[in-house]
C-alpha positions in Angstrom: 112.7 201.9 50.2 111.6 204.8 47.6 114.6 207.7 47.4 113.8 211.2 47.2 116.4 212.7 44.6 118.0 215.9 44.7 117.9 216.5 40.7 116.0 214.6 38.0 119.3 213.1 37.0 119.3 210.7 39.8 115.9 209.5 39.1 116.2 209.4 35.0 119.8 207.3 35.2 118.0 204.4 37.2 117.1 201.6 35.3 114.5 199.1 35.4 115.5 195.4 34.7 113.0 193.3 33.3 112.9 189.4 32.5 112.4 188.8 28.9 113.1 184.9 29.3 115.0 182.7 31.8 118.2 183.8 30.6 118.0 187.2 29.0 117.3 190.5 31.2 116.7 194.0 29.7 118.2 196.7 31.5 115.6 200.0 30.3 116.4 203.3 30.5 114.7 206.7 29.7 118.0 207.6 28.8 121.2 206.0 29.3 123.3 208.7 28.1 122.7 210.4 31.7 125.3 207.9 33.1 128.2 209.1 30.4 127.3 213.1 30.7 127.3 213.0 34.6 130.3 211.1 34.8 132.0 213.1 32.4 130.9 216.1 33.8 132.0 215.3 37.5 135.3 214.1 36.4 136.0 217.6 34.5 134.9 220.0 37.3 136.9 217.9 39.7 140.3 218.2 37.6 139.7 221.6 37.3 139.1 221.1 33.2 135.8 223.0 33.1 134.4 225.5 35.9 130.9 226.5 36.9 129.4 229.1 34.4 131.7 227.4 31.4 129.8 226.4 28.3 130.1 222.9 27.3 129.6 222.2 23.5 129.3 218.9 21.7 127.3 217.3 18.7 124.7 214.9 19.2 121.8 212.9 17.9 119.6 212.9 20.3 119.9 211.5 23.7 123.3 212.6 24.7 122.5 216.1 24.0 119.5 216.0 26.4 121.7 213.9 29.1 124.5 216.8 28.8 122.0 219.4 29.0 120.5 218.1 32.2 123.9 217.7 33.5 124.6 221.2 33.1 121.6 222.1 34.7 122.7 220.3 37.5 126.1 221.6 37.9 125.8 225.2 36.8 127.2 225.2 33.4 126.1 226.4 30.2 125.2 224.1 27.2 125.6 224.0 23.4 124.5 221.7 21.0 125.1 221.1 17.6 122.2 218.8 16.7 122.1 216.3 14.1 119.3 216.4 11.7 117.8 213.4 13.4 117.0 215.2 16.4 113.4 215.7 16.8 111.1 218.6 18.0 110.5 217.3 21.3 114.3 216.8 22.4 115.0 220.6 20.8 112.2 222.1 22.6 113.3 220.3 25.8 116.9 221.4 25.0 115.7 225.2 24.6 113.9 224.9 27.9 116.6 223.7 29.8 118.6 226.6 28.6 120.9 225.0 26.1 121.6 227.0 22.6 121.0 224.4 19.8 122.5 224.4 16.3 120.5 222.1 14.0 122.5 221.1 10.8 120.0 221.2 7.6 118.3 218.3 6.7 120.0 215.4 4.9 119.5 212.0 4.1 123.2 211.4 4.2 124.3 210.8 7.8 127.9 210.6 6.9 127.4 214.4 5.5 125.7 215.4 8.6 128.2 214.0 11.2 131.2 215.9 9.2 129.0 219.2 9.2 128.8 218.8 13.1 132.3 218.2 13.6 132.9 221.5 11.4 130.6 223.5 13.1 131.8 222.7 16.5 135.5 223.4 15.2 134.2 227.0 13.9 132.8 227.5 17.4 135.8 226.6 19.3 137.8 229.1 17.0 135.3 232.0 18.1 134.9 231.0 21.8 137.8 229.4 22.8 136.6 229.4 26.6 134.0 226.6 25.3 134.8 223.1 26.1 134.1 220.2 23.7 133.1 217.3 25.3 133.9 215.0 22.4 131.5 212.5 23.6 132.7 210.2 20.5 136.5 210.5 21.3 136.9 211.4 25.0 137.4 208.3 27.3 136.1 210.4 30.4 132.8 209.3 29.1 133.3 205.7 30.2 133.7 206.5 34.0 130.2 207.0 34.6 129.1 203.2 33.9 131.2 201.9 37.0 128.1 203.0 38.9 125.9 201.1 36.4 128.1 197.7 36.8 127.7 197.7 40.4 124.0 198.0 40.4 124.0 195.0 37.5 126.3 193.1 40.0 124.0 193.6 42.7 120.7 193.1 40.8 121.6 189.9 38.9 122.7 186.4 40.2 126.3 185.6 40.0 127.4 183.3 37.2 128.4 183.7 33.6 127.2 187.0 32.1 127.0 188.5 28.5 126.4 191.9 27.8 124.5 192.5 24.5 123.9 196.4 23.4 124.5 198.7 20.1 127.9 200.2 19.7 127.2 203.7 18.8 130.0 205.7 20.7 131.5 202.8 22.1 131.1 204.5 25.7 128.2 202.7 26.9 128.9 199.0 26.2 132.5 199.5 26.6 132.2 201.4 29.9 130.2 199.0 31.4 132.0 195.8 30.4 135.2 197.1 31.4 134.2 197.8 35.1 132.2 194.4 35.2 135.5 192.4 33.8 137.4 194.2 36.8 135.4 191.5 38.9 134.9 188.8 36.2 137.2 188.9 33.2 135.0 186.3 31.7 132.2 188.5 31.0 131.2 188.6 27.1 130.5 191.7 25.1 128.4 191.2 22.1 128.1 194.4 20.1 125.2 195.5 17.5 125.7 197.5 14.5 123.7 198.3 11.0 125.2 197.8 7.5 126.8 201.0 6.6 128.5 201.8 9.9 132.2 202.3 9.5 132.9 201.2 12.8 133.1 197.3 12.5 133.9 197.5 8.5 130.5 197.3 7.0 130.6 200.8 5.6 130.6 199.7 1.9 126.8 198.5 2.4 123.8 201.0 1.7 120.4 200.3 3.8 118.3 203.3 2.6 116.1 202.9 5.8 119.0 202.4 8.4 119.0 204.7 11.1 122.6 205.0 11.9 122.5 207.3 15.0 122.9 205.6 18.4 123.7 202.2 16.8 126.9 202.7 14.2 128.4 205.4 12.8 129.6 207.1 9.5 132.6 208.3 10.7 135.4 206.7 13.3 135.0 206.8 17.1 138.1 207.0 19.2 135.8 205.6 22.2 135.3 202.5 20.3 137.5 199.9 21.6 137.4 197.1 19.2 139.5 195.0 21.6 136.7 194.6 24.0 134.3 192.9 22.2 133.5 189.0 21.8 131.2 188.9 19.0 129.7 191.5 16.6 126.2 191.1 15.1 125.2 193.4 11.5 121.3 193.8 11.3 119.6 195.7 8.5 116.8 197.9 9.4 113.9 195.7 9.1 115.5 193.2 11.2 116.0 195.8 14.0 112.6 197.3 13.3 110.8 193.9 13.5 112.5 193.2 16.8 111.7 196.5 18.3 108.0 196.0 17.3 108.0 192.6 18.8 109.5 194.0 21.9 106.5 196.1 22.5 104.1 193.4 21.1 105.4 190.8 23.5 106.5 192.4 26.5 105.1 195.6 26.4 108.2 197.4 26.4 108.2 200.6 24.1 111.9 201.1 23.5 114.1 202.3 21.0 115.4 200.8 17.8 119.0 199.9 19.1 117.0 197.9 22.2 115.2 195.9 19.6 118.2 194.9 17.8 119.9 194.1 20.8 117.2 191.8 21.9 117.2 190.0 18.7 121.0 189.6 18.7 120.4 188.2 22.5 117.8 186.0 21.6 120.2 184.0 19.0 123.2 184.5 21.8 121.1 183.1 24.7 120.2 180.0 22.6 124.1 179.3 22.2 124.9 180.1 25.7 122.1 178.8 27.9 124.3 179.0 31.0 124.9 182.8 30.5 122.8 185.6 31.6 122.1 187.9 28.7 121.7 191.7 30.0 120.1 193.5 26.9 120.9 197.3 27.0 117.9 199.3 26.7 119.3 202.7 25.9 116.1 204.8 25.3 112.4 204.8 25.2 110.4 204.2 21.6 109.2 208.1 21.4 111.5 209.4 18.7 111.0 206.2 16.5 107.3 206.4 16.3 107.0 207.3 12.5 110.0 205.6 11.7 109.5 202.3 13.3 106.1 201.6 15.3 104.0 203.2 12.4 105.1 200.5 10.2 104.6 197.7 12.5 102.2 195.8 9.9 105.6 195.4 7.6 107.2 193.8 10.6 109.0 190.2 10.4 108.2 187.7 12.8 111.7 187.4 14.7 111.1 183.6 15.4 111.9 183.1 11.7 115.0 185.0 11.3 118.4 184.0 11.8 121.9 185.2 10.8 124.6 184.1 8.5 127.8 183.2 10.5 130.8 184.6 9.0 134.5 184.5 9.8 136.1 187.4 7.9 134.5 190.6 7.0 134.4 190.2 3.2 131.7 187.6 4.0 129.3 190.1 5.5 125.8 189.6 3.9 122.9 191.5 4.6 120.1 191.4 6.2 121.9 189.6 9.6 125.4 188.6 9.8 127.4 187.5 13.1 131.0 187.0 13.7 133.1 186.0 16.6 135.2 189.3 17.1 137.5 187.6 20.0 138.8 190.8 21.3 140.9 191.8 18.8 141.8 195.3 17.7 140.4 196.6 14.5 143.4 196.3 12.5 143.8 192.4 13.2 140.6 192.1 11.0 140.2 195.0 8.4 142.2 194.9 5.4 145.0 197.5 5.1 142.9 199.6 2.7 140.2 199.9 4.9 142.2 200.8 8.0 143.3 203.8 6.0 139.9 205.0 6.0 139.5 204.5 9.6 140.9 207.8 10.8 139.2 210.6 13.2 138.3 213.5 10.9 
């Protein structure tokens, strides 16, 4: 039965499940972050932490900004976004029409600098406007809550049996929130995280990948919402491998998805061959529109994923581009990272 939705957010958050191979299923979204934004806003309103008419502020590299603006539109809140240099004109125009005010950071190829500038700008806004509420999508666990609804949909749609969730780590909320809810029913559910080289989240910041798009996959600054002890395995991929897999997803399955989806699908292909008894659920966080120039226009440069394989490592000092994989075994960050790196792993 086709539902008539009361607001666009209910339609946008509804995923499509697509079988890519006998034991790999893609859960594809127009924008996954609607679950995080709706869940957070509802919880904050119910607790009296925010009220209708108040302004919610946060920084974003793109899809969370749009999700938060839509949630504010639904619940009568104002929205202010400190936008990454990676936010394109299409998203910015949507934000402005939805009534959000937008601060855009100056152009920069240094995403670490971009993220730090955004945090500084948010702090400046809060000093000037103390009534604003900082959503802190990178640090406030309230963003986990909305994914319990997605977990229920997954459990209903998939056949019973061993399950592995494969997705980009990013802020930590989507993979962490989904698997935490799934493990309430089955503690054996595996979680496989995907990272780019250059991300601080799982200790690869010493690498530089000039083409890497950190936004949505890794981070140049530490995020409290990343619960390292939830992850069973971690894959690190360079830009060309992620790009090649994203192009292959469109070529082989007609799925037009973002870079993080392609990266997760490549990791899932390797995992599924080693765990054929598991269903591997690939998180497809967004569509491919904002990657047209950086990824799809370069499709002739794409490698054949069938010929790609990772280096299996046992310690972070063995990390080797362009693709490494390691058993994380649900351990805390400090258990695997040398002390000198742990000292850097602090929220600014």
